[in-house]
N, C-alpha and C positions, 0 to 999 in steps of 0.2 A: 514504343518510340519515345514515350515521355521519360522512361528510365534511361534509355540510351542518351537522351539529351542531357539529363541531369549528370550522368556519369561522364559526360564529355568534358566536364570541368574538374575531373579527378586530379589531385596531386597528393603526394605523400603527406603534406601538411594537412590538407582537407581530410584525408583518410583518418589521421589521428584525432582531429577535432571532432569529426562526426561519430567516431567510435566512443569518444568521451561523452558527447551529447547523448547517445543512445544509452550509455551506462547510467545516466542520471534518472532514467525511467524504469530501471530494474527493481525487482522486488525488495532486495535487501536495503538498498538506500532509502526508498520510500517508506518502508516500515520503520527504519531507524529514525527517520524524521518525525513520524507519527509518535514514536516512543519518546523522543526528546520533548515534544509538545506535551505529552501526557505527564511526564516526570517534572519538567522544569518551567514550562511556559503557560500553556493554555490547554488543560486536559479535555475540555469540552470539544475543542476543535480537533484534538488528537483523536477523540472517539469518533467524531464524524468521519474523519479521514480513514480510520481503521475499518469501520463498518462499510464505507463506500468502496474502499480499495479492495478489501478481501472478497466481498461478495461480487464486485465487478470483475475481479480476476477469474472467479468461478464461472460467471456468466460468459466471459470472453471464450473460455475453453469450451463451453456448451455450444456457442455460436460457431467456433471453428470446426467442431465435429458435425454440426448440422449442415454447414455449407460445403465442407470438403474441398476448399479452394487450394489449388497447388500454388506454391511459392515460385517466384521467378528464378530460384536457384537452379542453375544448370541450363537455363534458357540461352540459346545461341545469341552472342552479342552483349550479354549482361554478365558482369563480374560480381560475384557475391563475396563480401568479406564479413568477418565476425559472425559466421554462420552458427557458432555455438549458441548465440542468443536467438536462433530462429528454429525452434523445435516445433513440430506439429504443423497444422495447416495454416493458411495465409490470412483469411478474412475472419474478423477484423484484426487490425494490427494491435497486438497486446500492449506493446510499449507505448504506442500512441494513446491508446484508451486509458492506460494507467496514468500517464502523465496528464492527460486532460481531465480525468476524474480528480486526481490530486489537486491540481491547480484550480479547478473549478470550485472545489470545496473551500480551498484557501481564500479565493477571491470572494466567494459568497459570505464567508465568515468574517473577514476583516473589512470588506467593503471599502478598500482604499484604491484610489485611482491608479497609483503607480503599480499596485499588485495586479490590477486587471491588465495593465500593459505588459508587465513582466511575465505573468502567468500565460497570457495568450501567446506571447513570443516563444516561451519555452515549449509549450506543447505543439506549437506549429513547427518549430525547428527539430523537435524530436521526430515528428512525422516525416519531415523532409530527410532526416538522417537515415530512416528506415529505407527510403527509396534510394538514397545516395549509396547506401551499403549493399543495395541489390537483394534485399531480403523481403520486400513487400511491394505490391502493386499500388498505384495511386488510389484505387478504390478502397483498398484495405485501410489506408491512412485516413481517407475521408470518413469511412465508416467508423473508425476508431474515435475520431474526434466527435462525430455526432452522438455515438453511443455513450462515450465518456461524459459529455456534457449532460445528456438526458439522465444518465444514471446518477451522477452527482446531485442533480436537482431533486430526483425522486428520493434518494436515501436521505438527503438533507431535510426534506419536508417530513419524511417518516420519523426522523430523529426529533425534529422540533415537536411533532404531535405527540410522540411517545413520552417525551420529557414533560411537556406541558400537562398531559393527562395522567402522568405518573404510571405509565403502563409499559414498562420495558419488554413485556412479553410480546409486544407488537412486532419486535424484531424476529419473532418465529415465522412471520410472513416471508422473511428472506431465508431463514435457516431450514425450514421444512422442505421447500423445493430443492434446496442444495443437497439435503440428505437423500431425497428421492432420486436425485441425479446420480448418486453413487451406484445405483442399480444399473445405470446405462453407460456412464462414462468411466472406463477403467484407465484413468490417466493419473500419473503421479502428481502433476500439478493441481489437478482438481481435488484429489484426496487431501493434499496439504492445505488447500484453501478451506475445505470443509472443516478439517481439524482446527485450523486457525480461527475460523469464525466461531466455532463452539467455545474455544478457550477465551476468545475476545469477548463474546457475549456473556459468558459466565463471570469473567473478570469485571466487566462493567457493572453487572448487578451487584456483586460482592463489594466493590469499591463504593458504588453509590449508596448502598444501604448501611454498610458496616465500617468502612475505612474512612470515607469522606476526607480524602487527602487534599491538602492545600499545596499547590506547586510552589508558592513564593518562598524564597530563601535567599540569603546572601551568596554572592558569587562563589566563594570557596565551597560552600555546601552544595551548590548546584553542580560544580565540577565533581565533587565527591560522589554525588548521586549518579552522574553519568558514568563514572568509572566503575562503580559498584553495579549499576543496572546492566551495562553493556558487557561486563565481565561474566556475570551470571547468565545473560542471554546467550553469549557465545559458548559457555560451558554446556548449556542445555542443547544448543544446536549441534555441537560436536560430540559432547559426552554421551548423550542419550543415543546418538547414532552409533557410537562404539559399543554401547552396552546391549543394545537390541539388534536382532538380526535384521538385515536389510529387507524391507518389505513395505508395502503401502500402508499396512496397519501401523507399523512403527512410525512412518512419516506422519500419519494422522495423529498419533499420540504425541509425537515430538513437537509438531507445530501447534497443537493444542496447549501443550505445557508452556511454550515460549510466549504465546498470546496471553495466557493466564498470568504469566510473570509480569509482562509489560503492563497490563491493566489492573491487577490486584496485588500480585506478590511484591513487586518493587515498591509501589506506593505504601503498602503496609510496613515494609521494612524501613523505608525512609521516614515515615512518621514516627516509628518507634525509636530509630536511631537519633534523629535530629529534632523532631518536635517543634512546638510553636516558638520556643525561645530563640530559634535561629532565623526566624522571619525578621526582616528589617522592622525596626521599632515603629516607623510611621505606617507600616502596613499591618501591624499585629492586632488590629481592633477586632477582628472576627474571633480570634481566640480569647481575647479579653471578655467579649460578649458571652 
């Protein structure tokens, strides 16, 4: 009844609007935003986002398989659109959980009032879009919001403790259960998440210990970094897929390489190419020291 009520306001304009809204919570865009933070703005926040988002995605798939909840797709009186974004089971909503986790980490990191307002509005409207599009029940959306906030807080605290204690191996608390899950969850998305997390974790350790990359640079250099970084990322995503036979093992390897590039490969190349001399003079004190 709730979905029918929500869809009672459907118009072609709203259809396009909510399809766009739901797209903002999809894997590609959120990971690109994390990459931009790591390369150009605030790598610490980018790491927090990556760890929370990738592990949260794996957990979401585990929960879907655990609850086996059917989606509203095909239910009489409910019209479902953009169903290509609605694979697998229904509870909890992956889009809502991803958006909530992402924006919760951003809000906790920056602690700005306007971001609390913007972030909350974004993940609420993403959740609403999933109901409007007829691909999730209200309980899926509510569950996604609760789980997304809880997971963001948990991973954020783990990150803070691991960094303060200088014990990055604590992230094995997330990785080991994910790898065990490979024995039970034969899902392509889950395999990609596990591969991505291993690459992200390895890159985080390599960058922290050996690269120690500084994100600061003048605007032209920042733009150059984005062009180079995204070009290689696209090449890895598409090129490796062409070179290797289609399989879950290939996806595991491909997403691991992509995450490793984002966290360690690109920062290393950027540091070698551009170095300290391209950091604005007034901000170059760390290199002088």
